[in-house]
C-alpha positions, 0 to 999 in steps of 0.5 A: 891089450886093453884099449884106454877109454877116453871118456867125452870124446866122440869119434865119428866116420868122415870120409872113406875112399873106393878105388875105381878104374873109370869115374864116369861108369862109377857115377852111373852106379853110386849116383845113378844107381844107388842115388847118392849125391855128388858132393865134389868133383876134383880134378888134377894131374890127369885123375879124378876123385868124386865124393858122393855120399847119402842124402841126410848123411855127413860121410863123404865116399870119395871114388879114386882113380888107384893111379892118382897120388902114387907110383905107376907100381903101386897103382898098377897093384891096386888096379889089379885088385881092384877089376880082379874083386878082391876089394870089398867096398862098402855095406849100404842100408836101403829102406827097400831092399828088393826095389834096390836091388831091381834097380841095379839089376836092371842097370846091369850090375853084376849080381853076386846074391839076390836079396837074402836072409843071413843066419847072422840076422840081416837080409841083404844082396851083394852086387859088383861096382862097374870095377869089379869092388864088392858092395853089399846092400843091406836092408834098413 
């Protein structure tokens, strides 16, 4: 099936969501290690949604607890996927991959792959955030 083309219309990414079991631990990684800025921190009904983003980039990354706004069964299923490392959270870009990697390693982040030149043309590394999400960082 061919998708129709719409002329003169721009679609851009506004927000993305990363499930985390502990918002404070997630902030320690995404804010303190990767250098993202906190844009919003909202609590409701015993749950918390923290929006972070890269300086100069208009994309919000919402760190959310799996049980917030979901049934117990849905939250449990999502949390199980997160904690066993089944979800890829995001691919970030860094101007200095080696320094970013060393900062992440020094913070105690779980290293899955040291900076490596990939056959598809990028140089990147792979880590797990404190919740178990796979995070890749490319040389930018």
